[in-house]
All heavy atoms as an XYZ file, in Angstrom:
848
protein
N     191.758   -267.442     90.388
C     190.345   -267.359     90.332
C     189.707   -266.910     91.585
O     189.970   -267.490     92.662
C     189.817   -268.783     89.833
C     188.331   -268.862     89.821
S     187.875   -270.547     89.481
C     186.631   -270.353     88.301
N     189.044   -265.861     91.551
C     188.397   -265.303     92.752
C     187.159   -266.064     93.045
O     186.327   -266.251     92.178
C     188.081   -263.821     92.631
C     189.246   -262.915     92.604
O     190.250   -263.324     93.163
O     189.195   -261.795     92.016
N     186.981   -266.473     94.323
C     185.829   -267.229     94.751
C     184.835   -266.132     95.323
O     185.192   -265.528     96.323
C     186.108   -268.291     95.729
N     183.724   -266.017     94.701
C     182.694   -265.011     95.291
C     181.540   -265.850     95.846
O     181.173   -266.884     95.345
C     182.210   -264.136     94.182
C     183.251   -263.153     93.702
C     182.677   -262.101     92.809
O     181.411   -261.867     92.925
O     183.421   -261.665     91.983
N     181.003   -265.338     96.904
C     179.869   -265.961     97.528
C     178.606   -265.645     96.727
O     178.444   -264.497     96.226
C     179.663   -265.424     98.922
C     180.586   -265.865     99.972
C     180.258   -265.188    101.283
C     180.639   -267.365    100.205
N     177.750   -266.579     96.577
C     176.436   -266.362     95.914
C     175.625   -265.482     96.838
O     175.890   -265.442     98.010
C     175.760   -267.642     95.558
O     175.334   -268.271     96.793
N     174.691   -264.779     96.349
C     173.802   -263.958     97.274
C     173.181   -264.856     98.331
O     173.108   -264.420     99.536
C     172.718   -263.383     96.384
C     173.346   -263.362     94.984
C     174.308   -264.542     94.883
N     172.816   -266.093     98.060
C     172.212   -266.995     99.082
C     173.255   -267.354    100.138
O     172.957   -267.379    101.327
C     171.652   -268.178     98.473
N     174.489   -267.623     99.648
C     175.562   -267.941    100.622
C     175.889   -266.804    101.531
O     176.189   -266.969    102.716
C     176.825   -268.449     99.866
O     176.533   -269.628     99.182
N     176.051   -265.633    100.897
C     176.364   -264.411    101.691
C     175.224   -264.166    102.728
O     175.505   -263.732    103.878
C     176.477   -263.218    100.680
N     173.922   -264.355    102.315
C     172.873   -264.118    103.235
C     172.958   -265.144    104.430
O     172.805   -264.704    105.565
C     171.516   -264.297    102.494
C     170.358   -264.132    103.279
N     170.001   -262.908    103.885
C     169.429   -265.016    103.876
C     168.866   -263.014    104.655
N     168.588   -264.306    104.620
N     173.269   -266.377    104.093
C     173.404   -267.416    105.141
C     174.587   -267.069    106.145
O     174.466   -267.184    107.289
C     173.583   -268.809    104.594
C     172.330   -269.517    104.093
C     172.590   -270.988    103.840
N     173.592   -271.267    102.852
C     173.410   -271.221    101.527
N     172.276   -270.962    101.080
N     174.442   -271.498    100.763
N     175.667   -266.657    105.525
C     176.873   -266.199    106.327
C     176.450   -265.028    107.260
O     176.890   -265.042    108.434
C     177.990   -265.909    105.456
N     175.807   -263.985    106.762
C     175.431   -262.898    107.536
C     174.429   -263.280    108.667
O     174.562   -262.832    109.772
C     174.805   -261.746    106.666
C     175.772   -261.080    105.812
S     177.122   -260.225    106.719
C     176.132   -258.971    107.538
N     173.519   -264.173    108.292
C     172.529   -264.654    109.297
C     173.234   -265.426    110.438
O     172.952   -265.207    111.576
C     171.473   -265.516    108.643
C     170.348   -265.828    109.476
C     169.262   -266.643    108.669
C     168.060   -266.978    109.628
N     167.115   -267.728    108.888
N     174.221   -266.295    110.009
C     174.962   -267.056    110.986
C     175.771   -266.054    111.938
O     175.825   -266.230    113.131
C     175.915   -268.018    110.343
C     176.635   -268.868    111.303
O     176.155   -269.456    112.211
O     177.992   -268.818    111.137
N     176.449   -265.014    111.356
C     177.192   -264.056    112.168
C     176.251   -263.350    113.097
O     176.578   -263.111    114.232
C     177.924   -263.070    111.226
C     178.864   -262.154    112.004
S     179.887   -261.096    110.961
C     178.646   -260.043    110.261
N     175.160   -262.860    112.578
C     174.168   -262.171    113.494
C     173.727   -263.112    114.615
O     173.565   -262.645    115.738
C     173.046   -261.614    112.662
C     173.322   -260.459    111.855
O     174.189   -259.677    112.253
N     172.646   -260.199    110.801
N     173.425   -264.337    114.386
C     173.037   -265.263    115.325
C     174.150   -265.426    116.465
O     173.838   -265.448    117.662
C     172.681   -266.608    114.828
C     171.374   -266.578    114.084
O     170.518   -265.747    114.310
N     171.167   -267.605    113.219
N     175.413   -265.559    116.041
C     176.471   -265.673    116.936
C     176.672   -264.453    117.741
O     176.887   -264.518    118.952
C     177.763   -265.992    116.217
C     177.904   -267.387    115.612
C     179.081   -267.636    114.811
N     178.986   -268.849    114.078
C     179.940   -269.714    114.068
N     181.094   -269.468    114.703
N     179.871   -270.879    113.458
N     176.554   -263.267    117.144
C     176.681   -262.039    117.867
C     175.528   -261.799    118.917
O     175.808   -261.276    119.899
C     176.760   -260.838    116.871
C     178.083   -260.755    116.120
C     177.940   -259.632    115.070
C     179.227   -260.427    117.075
N     174.361   -262.211    118.500
C     173.272   -262.029    119.440
C     173.388   -262.942    120.691
O     172.849   -262.690    121.705
C     171.838   -262.236    118.730
O     171.737   -263.651    118.336
N     174.152   -264.053    120.521
C     174.316   -264.940    121.593
C     175.336   -264.447    122.623
O     175.335   -264.827    123.796
C     174.788   -266.283    121.175
N     176.204   -263.487    122.170
C     177.171   -262.875    123.079
C     176.465   -261.903    123.998
O     175.683   -261.027    123.531
C     178.238   -262.094    122.262
C     179.146   -261.310    123.165
C     179.100   -263.094    121.407
N     176.672   -261.994    125.200
C     175.998   -261.124    126.195
C     176.967   -259.977    126.489
O     177.855   -259.978    127.274
C     175.723   -261.877    127.493
C     174.857   -263.132    127.198
C     173.990   -263.408    128.407
C     172.974   -264.602    128.246
N     172.735   -265.079    127.015
N     176.717   -258.870    125.746
C     177.635   -257.742    125.723
C     177.779   -257.133    127.102
O     178.949   -256.849    127.556
C     177.076   -256.630    124.823
O     176.947   -257.170    123.484
C     178.064   -255.456    124.668
N     176.747   -256.985    127.868
C     176.846   -256.388    129.229
C     177.681   -257.182    130.121
O     178.465   -256.734    130.914
C     175.436   -256.132    129.775
C     174.723   -254.988    129.023
C     173.223   -254.849    129.332
O     172.828   -255.509    130.376
O     172.576   -254.158    128.580
N     177.457   -258.542    130.059
C     178.285   -259.452    130.914
C     179.740   -259.408    130.493
O     180.657   -259.345    131.395
C     177.857   -260.912    130.756
C     176.441   -261.154    131.421
C     175.961   -262.584    131.260
O     176.777   -263.423    130.966
O     174.769   -262.816    131.416
N     180.062   -259.349    129.225
C     181.438   -259.252    128.782
C     182.098   -257.979    129.219
O     183.191   -257.997    129.777
C     181.402   -259.213    127.178
C     182.719   -258.884    126.586
C     183.808   -259.759    126.603
C     182.923   -257.613    126.004
C     185.009   -259.360    126.021
C     184.065   -257.243    125.387
C     185.173   -258.107    125.415
N     181.355   -256.834    129.140
C     181.900   -255.570    129.642
C     182.150   -255.536    131.144
O     183.135   -255.065    131.565
C     181.084   -254.316    129.111
C     181.123   -254.290    127.609
C     181.492   -253.081    129.734
C     180.159   -253.319    126.988
N     181.178   -256.100    131.847
C     181.285   -256.166    133.277
C     182.503   -256.998    133.661
O     183.267   -256.589    134.540
C     179.975   -256.714    133.855
O     180.185   -256.891    135.273
N     182.685   -258.139    133.032
C     183.874   -258.996    133.260
C     185.162   -258.266    132.921
O     186.097   -258.332    133.701
N     185.163   -257.561    131.854
C     186.328   -256.766    131.453
C     186.686   -255.696    132.480
O     187.820   -255.482    132.873
C     186.087   -256.176    130.082
C     187.290   -255.397    129.464
C     188.522   -256.280    129.305
C     186.900   -254.816    128.102
N     185.658   -254.931    132.967
C     185.784   -253.949    133.963
C     186.478   -254.618    135.220
O     187.412   -253.995    135.857
C     184.587   -253.205    134.346
C     184.087   -252.296    133.252
C     182.869   -251.581    133.675
C     182.393   -250.505    132.676
N     181.153   -249.830    133.083
N     185.986   -255.770    135.648
C     186.554   -256.455    136.818
C     187.977   -256.771    136.593
O     188.804   -256.629    137.483
C     185.791   -257.727    137.095
C     184.307   -257.424    137.625
O     184.082   -256.264    138.078
O     183.466   -258.405    137.580
N     188.349   -257.301    135.441
C     189.721   -257.670    135.085
C     190.625   -256.390    135.138
O     191.726   -256.415    135.704
C     189.818   -258.359    133.754
C     191.246   -258.515    133.332
C     189.160   -259.755    133.816
N     190.116   -255.306    134.501
C     190.904   -254.028    134.481
C     191.103   -253.557    135.887
O     192.241   -253.141    136.208
C     190.226   -253.070    133.622
C     190.389   -253.501    132.075
C     190.890   -251.641    133.782
C     189.559   -252.742    131.150
N     190.089   -253.573    136.722
C     190.227   -253.084    138.093
C     191.248   -253.973    138.852
O     192.023   -253.446    139.643
C     188.903   -253.154    138.858
C     188.171   -251.802    138.697
O     188.751   -250.770    138.553
N     186.870   -251.910    138.722
N     191.231   -255.262    138.598
C     192.188   -256.141    139.302
C     193.593   -255.832    138.857
O     194.426   -255.843    139.710
C     191.804   -257.607    138.954
C     192.690   -258.608    139.636
C     192.272   -259.984    139.225
C     193.279   -261.067    139.763
N     192.953   -262.361    139.312
N     193.844   -255.737    137.622
C     195.220   -255.564    137.166
C     195.728   -254.115    137.146
O     196.931   -253.913    137.044
C     195.363   -256.214    135.759
C     195.378   -257.730    135.813
C     194.188   -258.419    135.496
C     196.446   -258.408    136.332
C     194.187   -259.787    135.596
C     196.414   -259.789    136.413
C     195.229   -260.439    136.005
O     195.228   -261.815    136.140
N     194.895   -253.194    137.226
C     195.315   -251.753    137.204
C     195.020   -251.039    138.493
O     194.625   -249.918    138.527
C     194.743   -251.023    135.990
C     195.319   -251.492    134.693
C     194.612   -252.295    133.931
C     196.595   -251.111    134.348
C     195.138   -252.708    132.648
C     197.121   -251.509    133.089
C     196.348   -252.297    132.250
O     196.828   -252.744    131.094
N     195.161   -251.764    139.665
C     194.941   -251.173    140.975
C     193.638   -250.376    141.079
O     193.616   -249.221    141.455
C     196.130   -250.290    141.323
C     197.407   -251.067    141.433
O     197.431   -252.174    141.830
N     198.437   -250.439    140.917
N     192.516   -250.941    140.776
C     191.241   -250.385    140.871
C     191.033   -249.072    140.077
O     190.430   -248.139    140.542
C     190.830   -250.145    142.347
C     190.679   -251.521    143.101
O     190.032   -252.436    142.568
N     191.220   -251.584    144.287
N     191.631   -249.122    138.891
C     191.639   -247.880    138.076
C     190.279   -247.303    137.814
O     189.978   -246.193    138.041
C     192.333   -248.187    136.677
C     192.293   -247.056    135.689
C     193.126   -245.913    136.166
C     192.855   -247.554    134.341
N     189.307   -248.183    137.357
C     188.017   -247.684    137.058
C     187.294   -247.249    138.295
O     186.506   -246.233    138.225
C     187.200   -248.761    136.254
C     187.803   -249.158    134.870
C     187.051   -250.267    134.340
C     187.800   -247.915    133.948
N     187.459   -247.960    139.379
C     186.813   -247.417    140.607
C     187.374   -246.122    141.053
O     186.635   -245.192    141.489
C     187.073   -248.500    141.801
C     186.256   -249.727    141.560
O     185.317   -249.802    140.820
O     186.661   -250.809    142.199
N     188.682   -245.949    140.992
C     189.315   -244.610    141.260
C     188.853   -243.529    140.389
O     188.579   -242.397    140.883
C     190.838   -244.800    141.242
C     191.505   -245.483    142.401
C     193.008   -245.593    142.289
N     193.613   -244.387    141.788
C     194.565   -244.399    140.829
N     194.942   -245.510    140.292
N     195.140   -243.262    140.364
N     188.733   -243.774    139.180
C     188.329   -242.816    138.152
C     186.879   -242.426    138.494
O     186.540   -241.240    138.544
C     188.409   -243.288    136.759
C     189.934   -243.359    136.332
C     187.647   -242.435    135.766
C     190.203   -243.967    135.000
N     185.982   -243.357    138.743
C     184.595   -243.006    139.012
C     184.432   -242.175    140.288
O     183.617   -241.333    140.487
C     183.634   -244.220    139.001
O     184.058   -245.106    140.074
N     185.331   -242.483    141.256
C     185.287   -241.862    142.580
C     185.935   -240.468    142.506
O     185.338   -239.490    143.037
C     185.985   -242.718    143.636
C     185.843   -242.262    145.066
C     186.576   -243.168    146.035
N     187.953   -243.441    145.695
C     188.445   -244.643    145.267
N     187.590   -245.677    145.035
N     189.731   -244.868    145.068
N     187.007   -240.357    141.813
C     187.773   -239.063    141.839
C     187.435   -238.184    140.601
O     187.849   -237.049    140.597
C     189.312   -239.318    141.890
C     189.648   -240.079    143.141
C     191.142   -240.367    143.299
O     191.852   -239.608    142.735
O     191.505   -241.409    143.824
N     186.786   -238.745    139.638
C     186.393   -237.939    138.440
C     184.921   -238.302    138.165
O     184.681   -238.955    137.125
C     187.358   -238.216    137.300
S     187.122   -237.210    135.904
N     183.997   -237.836    138.957
C     182.602   -238.259    138.749
C     181.962   -237.669    137.458
O     180.916   -238.120    137.105
C     181.873   -237.697    139.984
C     182.760   -236.617    140.484
C     184.203   -236.961    140.090
N     182.648   -236.812    136.811
C     182.111   -236.286    135.558
C     182.133   -237.294    134.416
O     181.484   -237.045    133.368
C     182.766   -234.977    135.156
O     184.190   -235.173    134.884
N     182.900   -238.330    134.532
C     182.944   -239.353    133.462
C     181.728   -240.188    133.654
O     181.450   -240.840    134.637
C     184.263   -240.205    133.644
C     185.505   -239.332    133.247
C     184.174   -241.435    132.698
C     186.698   -240.019    133.291
N     180.932   -240.213    132.534
C     179.610   -240.990    132.601
C     179.882   -242.470    132.501
O     180.972   -242.946    132.196
C     178.830   -240.520    131.359
O     179.439   -240.979    130.157
N     178.803   -243.212    132.759
C     178.874   -244.677    132.659
C     179.252   -245.125    131.307
O     180.031   -246.035    131.068
C     177.504   -245.280    133.063
C     177.211   -245.214    134.605
O     178.176   -244.895    135.350
O     176.072   -245.282    134.963
N     178.670   -244.454    130.279
C     179.033   -244.799    128.914
C     180.515   -244.594    128.591
O     181.192   -245.370    127.950
N     181.063   -243.504    129.099
C     182.447   -243.209    128.966
C     183.337   -244.247    129.722
O     184.369   -244.604    129.197
C     182.808   -241.781    129.389
C     182.242   -240.709    128.453
C     182.319   -239.355    129.040
O     182.387   -239.036    130.233
O     182.275   -238.368    128.158
N     182.863   -244.648    130.852
C     183.566   -245.658    131.623
C     183.612   -246.935    130.811
O     184.657   -247.687    130.777
C     182.961   -245.923    132.955
C     183.269   -244.842    133.979
C     182.756   -245.215    135.342
O     182.616   -246.335    135.657
N     182.504   -244.184    136.160
N     182.490   -247.292    130.111
C     182.459   -248.499    129.350
C     183.417   -248.409    128.221
O     184.169   -249.391    127.976
C     180.972   -248.707    128.869
O     180.132   -248.891    129.951
C     180.949   -249.932    127.959
N     183.428   -247.308    127.510
C     184.406   -247.098    126.399
C     185.783   -247.113    126.915
O     186.686   -247.726    126.354
C     184.069   -245.800    125.689
C     182.764   -245.917    124.892
C     185.229   -245.372    124.765
C     182.156   -244.734    124.240
N     186.049   -246.497    128.068
C     187.426   -246.512    128.701
C     187.825   -247.976    128.987
O     188.929   -248.359    128.728
C     187.463   -245.700    129.948
C     188.736   -245.683    130.705
C     189.858   -245.097    129.828
C     188.595   -244.832    131.991
N     186.950   -248.801    129.560
C     187.213   -250.153    129.859
C     187.593   -250.939    128.558
O     188.533   -251.706    128.586
C     186.075   -250.838    130.526
N     186.831   -250.741    127.515
C     187.111   -251.385    126.293
C     188.470   -250.899    125.633
O     189.229   -251.713    125.060
C     185.917   -251.232    125.324
C     184.691   -251.913    125.699
C     183.459   -251.467    124.892
C     184.807   -253.387    125.676
N     188.735   -249.624    125.767
C     189.973   -249.128    125.293
C     191.143   -249.733    126.108
O     192.219   -250.086    125.598
C     190.090   -247.607    125.410
C     189.214   -246.839    124.407
C     189.096   -245.334    124.782
C     189.754   -247.037    123.018
N     190.990   -249.862    127.439
C     191.968   -250.454    128.281
C     192.187   -251.931    127.927
O     193.214   -252.517    128.149
C     191.590   -250.355    129.764
S     191.916   -248.673    130.442
N     191.069   -252.498    127.397
C     191.115   -253.878    126.989
C     191.779   -254.042    125.645
O     191.781   -255.108    125.003
N     192.456   -252.938    125.154
C     193.135   -252.952    123.872
C     192.273   -253.114    122.654
O     192.773   -253.598    121.559
C     194.318   -253.933    123.821
C     195.338   -253.818    124.965
C     196.253   -252.609    124.619
N     197.373   -252.596    125.547
C     197.746   -251.469    126.128
N     197.161   -250.405    125.862
N     198.745   -251.495    126.936
N     190.978   -252.743    122.714
C     190.130   -252.831    121.562
C     190.162   -251.562    120.795
O     190.308   -250.453    121.375
C     188.668   -253.127    121.987
C     188.544   -254.552    122.708
C     187.035   -254.614    123.123
C     188.825   -255.672    121.769
N     190.138   -251.589    119.462
C     190.202   -250.412    118.682
C     188.838   -249.671    118.707
O     187.819   -250.287    118.962
C     190.513   -250.810    117.227
O     189.383   -251.421    116.594
N     188.843   -248.421    118.409
C     187.533   -247.699    118.408
C     186.564   -248.230    117.454
O     185.415   -248.289    117.666
C     188.008   -246.287    117.994
C     189.396   -246.145    118.526
C     190.027   -247.516    118.325
N     186.998   -248.845    116.340
C     186.094   -249.455    115.294
C     185.460   -250.667    115.933
O     184.268   -250.860    115.858
C     186.815   -249.812    114.046
C     187.105   -248.572    113.249
C     187.416   -248.986    111.844
N     187.317   -247.772    110.996
C     186.194   -247.493    110.355
N     185.092   -248.189    110.478
N     186.066   -246.450    109.541
N     186.206   -251.554    116.682
C     185.646   -252.685    117.236
C     184.739   -252.300    118.370
O     183.672   -252.902    118.572
C     186.816   -253.627    117.764
C     187.661   -254.129    116.646
C     186.274   -254.815    118.625
C     186.971   -255.027    115.655
N     185.082   -251.326    119.164
C     184.250   -250.844    120.246
C     182.925   -250.307    119.670
O     181.874   -250.661    120.230
C     184.964   -249.698    121.040
C     186.139   -250.289    121.756
C     183.935   -249.005    121.988
C     187.113   -249.284    122.392
N     182.950   -249.554    118.594
C     181.718   -249.067    117.972
C     180.855   -250.240    117.591
O     179.628   -250.178    117.675
C     182.058   -248.101    116.862
O     182.591   -248.804    115.731
N     181.455   -251.311    116.980
C     180.703   -252.476    116.559
C     180.099   -253.191    117.759
O     178.839   -253.505    117.796
C     181.665   -253.430    115.839
C     180.989   -254.668    115.346
C     180.179   -254.647    114.170
C     181.077   -255.900    115.994
C     179.574   -255.701    113.707
C     180.513   -256.998    115.455
C     179.760   -256.927    114.323
N     180.839   -253.386    118.843
C     180.354   -254.031    120.105
C     179.144   -253.249    120.732
O     178.166   -253.831    121.082
C     181.438   -254.206    121.141
C     182.495   -255.257    120.618
C     180.919   -254.629    122.493
C     183.712   -255.320    121.455
N     179.367   -251.940    120.734
C     178.324   -251.110    121.450
C     177.207   -250.627    120.506
O     176.290   -249.979    120.842
C     178.970   -249.891    122.141
C     180.060   -250.161    123.141
C     180.656   -248.950    123.739
C     179.358   -251.029    124.288
N     177.414   -250.942    119.217
C     176.450   -250.571    118.165
C     176.206   -249.073    118.144
O     175.106   -248.529    118.207
C     175.054   -251.233    118.384
C     174.209   -251.197    117.149
O     174.609   -251.107    116.040
N     172.841   -251.271    117.455
N     177.424   -248.368    118.119
C     177.371   -246.925    117.927
C     178.386   -246.570    116.792
O     179.112   -247.412    116.343
C     177.894   -246.246    119.317
C     179.242   -246.644    119.720
C     176.838   -246.416    120.373
C     179.823   -246.010    120.951
N     178.371   -245.323    116.377
C     179.257   -244.829    115.306
C     180.678   -244.776    115.888
O     180.862   -244.316    117.019
C     178.823   -243.526    114.779
C     177.490   -243.534    114.066
C     177.151   -242.213    113.575
C     175.699   -242.290    112.850
N     175.341   -240.973    112.437
N     181.636   -245.082    115.047
C     183.071   -244.954    115.486
C     183.427   -243.516    115.918
O     184.144   -243.330    116.902
C     183.908   -245.335    114.138
C     182.975   -246.184    113.419
C     181.549   -245.706    113.634
N     182.779   -242.482    115.278
C     183.116   -241.118    115.663
C     182.608   -240.961    117.133
O     183.298   -240.132    117.840
C     182.389   -240.128    114.721
C     182.745   -238.669    114.928
C     184.315   -238.524    114.714
O     184.875   -238.979    113.827
N     184.912   -237.780    115.705
N     181.592   -241.577    117.542
C     181.094   -241.456    118.903
C     182.233   -241.938    119.914
O     182.417   -241.298    120.953
C     179.858   -242.220    119.085
O     178.833   -241.777    118.183
C     179.251   -242.067    120.555
N     182.890   -243.032    119.521
C     183.971   -243.530    120.388
C     185.146   -242.561    120.384
O     185.642   -242.267    121.465
C     184.446   -244.923    119.871
C     185.607   -245.442    120.704
C     183.238   -245.931    119.816
N     185.522   -242.068    119.224
C     186.559   -241.030    119.194
C     186.217   -239.821    120.049
O     187.069   -239.290    120.758
C     186.921   -240.633    117.748
C     187.527   -241.715    116.992
C     186.898   -242.346    115.924
C     188.839   -242.141    117.274
C     187.510   -243.355    115.213
C     189.449   -243.148    116.547
C     188.799   -243.753    115.496
O     189.458   -244.741    114.779
N     184.984   -239.359    119.987
C     184.596   -238.190    120.742
C     184.604   -238.491    122.268
O     185.062   -237.713    123.033
C     183.120   -237.750    120.377
C     183.085   -237.165    118.988
O     184.084   -236.844    118.369
N     181.862   -237.080    118.424
N     184.155   -239.709    122.607
C     184.174   -240.086    124.035
C     185.593   -240.197    124.528
O     185.936   -239.760    125.665
C     183.465   -241.426    124.247
N     186.492   -240.705    123.704
C     187.883   -240.801    124.029
C     188.502   -239.442    124.335
O     189.195   -239.294    125.332
C     188.703   -241.575    122.889
C     190.015   -241.876    123.180
C     190.663   -242.655    122.016
C     192.158   -242.871    122.182
N     192.703   -243.591    120.988
N     188.184   -238.490    123.492
C     188.682   -237.122    123.706
C     188.088   -236.492    125.010
O     188.796   -235.868    125.746
C     188.307   -236.263    122.513
O     188.980   -236.683    121.320
N     186.849   -236.774    125.183
C     186.188   -236.175    126.452
C     186.800   -236.794    127.650
O     186.986   -236.156    128.647
C     184.656   -236.479    126.374
N     187.075   -238.081    127.609
C     187.653   -238.833    128.787
C     189.036   -238.214    129.040
O     189.380   -237.942    130.202
C     187.840   -240.378    128.453
C     186.378   -241.004    128.439
C     188.651   -241.014    129.521
C     186.373   -242.369    127.852
N     189.854   -238.016    128.053
C     191.185   -237.417    128.208
C     191.052   -236.029    128.869
O     191.831   -235.711    129.789
C     191.953   -237.302    126.913
C     192.470   -238.626    126.430
C     193.137   -238.447    125.019
C     193.677   -239.725    124.500
N     194.381   -239.499    123.269
N     190.206   -235.270    128.324
C     190.010   -233.908    128.831
C     189.553   -233.898    130.328
O     190.074   -233.157    131.160
C     188.904   -233.134    128.002
C     188.730   -231.700    128.431
C     187.782   -230.944    127.491
N     186.799   -231.739    126.695
C     185.635   -232.290    127.154
N     185.369   -232.101    128.449
N     184.800   -232.930    126.342
N     188.579   -234.762    130.595
C     188.140   -234.835    132.001
C     189.159   -235.352    132.964
O     189.218   -234.847    134.133
C     186.887   -235.772    132.036
C     185.576   -235.131    131.381
C     184.452   -236.041    131.386
C     183.275   -235.442    130.668
N     182.114   -236.375    130.640
N     189.940   -236.292    132.528
C     191.021   -236.844    133.361
C     192.066   -235.793    133.591
O     192.654   -235.645    134.737
C     191.637   -238.047    132.755
C     190.792   -239.335    132.851
C     191.442   -240.413    132.173
C     190.440   -239.710    134.320
N     192.417   -234.907    132.634
C     193.358   -233.882    132.817
C     192.877   -232.810    133.801
O     193.689   -232.241    134.587
C     193.662   -233.183    131.486
C     194.640   -233.975    130.559
C     194.847   -233.193    129.341
C     195.754   -233.957    128.403
N     195.971   -233.309    127.114
N     191.564   -232.662    133.812
C     191.010   -231.583    134.714
C     190.669   -232.202    136.097
O     190.137   -231.405    136.973
C     189.789   -230.974    134.073
C     190.075   -230.151    132.860
O     191.174   -229.679    132.677
N     189.114   -230.053    131.939
N     190.906   -233.442    136.295
C     190.514   -234.068    137.588
C     191.543   -233.967    138.621
O     192.652   -233.577    138.275
C     190.071   -235.547    137.357
O     191.180   -236.296    137.193
N     191.250   -234.484    139.783
C     192.236   -234.423    140.845
C     193.063   -235.705    140.837
O     193.947   -235.868    141.687
C     191.519   -234.318    142.215
O     190.697   -235.445    142.369
N     192.836   -236.522    139.899
C     193.620   -237.814    139.839
C     195.088   -237.488    139.522
O     195.411   -236.706    138.706
C     193.085   -238.664    138.632
C     191.996   -239.627    138.983
C     191.539   -240.359    137.666
C     192.413   -240.649    139.979
N     195.917   -238.205    140.289
C     197.336   -237.982    140.018
C     197.725   -239.073    138.946
O     197.625   -240.228    139.146
C     198.150   -238.228    141.290
O     197.768   -239.580    141.747
C     197.860   -237.208    142.311
N     198.099   -238.640    137.865
C     198.595   -239.398    136.730
C     198.205   -240.907    136.784
O     199.047   -241.665    137.352
C     200.109   -239.263    136.566
C     200.563   -239.827    135.243
C     201.706   -238.973    134.755
N     202.187   -239.526    133.556
C     201.903   -239.033    132.350
N     201.137   -237.998    132.256
N     202.463   -239.614    131.342
N     197.111   -241.340    136.368
C     196.684   -242.720    136.416
C     197.642   -243.609    135.573
O     198.173   -243.092    134.512
C     195.236   -242.808    135.901
C     195.128   -241.525    135.040
C     196.075   -240.529    135.701
N     197.685   -244.859    135.883
C     198.515   -245.695    135.138
C     197.954   -245.752    133.663
O     196.761   -245.679    133.447
C     198.506   -247.158    135.708
C     198.967   -247.280    137.069
C     197.822   -247.047    138.104
O     196.669   -247.034    137.683
O     198.163   -246.826    139.228
N     198.849   -245.970    132.747
C     198.402   -246.150    131.322
C     197.750   -247.550    131.199
O     198.192   -248.462    131.817
C     199.556   -246.004    130.334
C     199.983   -244.621    130.071
C     200.787   -244.587    128.841
C     200.942   -243.156    128.446
N     201.481   -242.985    127.125
N     196.715   -247.536    130.379
C     196.122   -248.878    130.094
C     196.868   -249.574    129.065
O     197.454   -248.966    128.201
C     194.657   -248.639    129.642
S     193.600   -247.972    130.847
């Protein structure tokens, strides 16, 4: 027997999820993640921003989340952008890093 939520229950569940998500401070989470990545990957993000200035702040944020092993779909959810935007940014980051003076950065 499949248990289905009533419309009222589904509405309450969605409202609860939205309340929980709004309590998460996305910018603080991403800043903390960037600090952890810099610590464990020999200042990777600092090196990238210094040696490859064409990578935008938004691309750095996406890179940090990718290094945090989050999927593009989860990243798009966190940043409230389309998944295709994340895939496009990922491609742009790869292209920019290949054209930069960085010597083969560590894999995330």
